[in-house]
N, C-alpha and C positions, 0 to 999 in steps of 0.2 A: 283576730284581725290580721292585716298584712304585715310582713316582716321584710326588712332589707338589711344587707350587710355591706359595710364600706370599710376599706382599709387605707391606712395612712402610715407613712414613715415619719418618725419624729426627727425634725430638722433643727439646726441651731436657731433658726428664727422662731421656733416654737418654745424655746427654752425659758425657764424662769429667769435666767440671767438677762435675756433680751426683754423681759418684762419688769426689770428693775430689781431683781433679787439676786445680787452677786453671789457667786460661789455655789450655785445650784444648777448644774448642767443637766436638767431633767425637764420633762414635759410640764409646762406651766399650766396652772388651773385655767387662766383665760384662754389659752390655746386649746385645752381640752373642751371647753365650752364651744369654741369655734368648730371643733371637729364634730361635736354632737349636733350642732346646727347644720353643718354640711351633710351629715348622714340623714338628718330629718328631711332636708330639702330633696336629697336624692330619693328618699323613700316615697315622697309624694309626687314626684315628677310626672308619673304616668296618670295622675288624677287631674292634672291641670289642662285646661283648654288653651287654644292659641290665644296669646295676649294676656294670659294670667301668670302670676307669680305668687310667691308667699312671703310674708314677713313674720319674724318672730315677735311674740308678744309676752313671753314669760318663760323662765327656766329656773329649775332648782336642781343643783347638782351636788353630789358627794364625790370628792376626789380621794380615793381610798389608798392608793399606793403610787410610789414614784416610778417613772419610766425613763430610762436613760436615752440619750440621743442615739439615733440609728435603729432603734427597735421599731417593729411594726405594731400598730395599734389597730385592732378590729372592733368596729362599733356595730352593734345590732340595734336597729331602730324598729320599734313596733308601734304601729298606729293603733291606739287604744280606743279612740272615739272620734266621730265626726258629727258636728252639730252645725248645720248650715255651712258657713265658710270657715268655721273653726275646726282645726285638726289637732288632736292631742296625741302625744307620744310618750312611751317609756323607752329609754335607751340604756345600753350597757356597753362598757368599754373594757377590752382585755388587751394586755400587751402579750409578749411571747411567753410569759410565765404565769400571769395571774389576772384576776379582775382588778381594774384600776379605777373604775368610776361608774356611777349611775346617774341618770338624769330624767326628770320629767320636763317636758317641753311643750309649748303651745305655739301654733302658727295660724295665721289667717290668710285665706286666699284673697288676692286683690287683683283688680284690673290694672295692669302696669301703666297704661297711658293715663288713666285717671289718677293714679298714685303720683306719677311724675308731674302732671298738671298741678295737683294740690301742693306738691313740694315746691314747685316754682313760685307759687303764690306766697310761700313763707320765706323764700330767698330774698336777700337784700337786692335792691335795684342797683345796676352798675353805676358807679360814680362817673361824673363828666369832668374829670380832672386832667 
């Protein structure tokens, strides 16, 4: 299936310290998950029609090694299956020295306008105060 590479520089905002784990100036696991999602979104961009987007519906990751701030992380996203609107991925992340993580991820293609309309119905009505 198709493959896409994305690169990111690890910034202080991505650190474990910024995610509540003081003393660890390294790429945080939640930030790594976000990078995996960004790479998957980029990998499927050319498969979407006008007015379509995708939403993540599941992920399972292994964070294998620490990456210091300032290093470049390269993520390879591979589309492994498409079933209707469901797109499945395997992803692998490397920093400048080694493999740092793997992930399986699933996304669904959605009509953006319908998604926003549905979301608006769940949002609280503005108060008249």
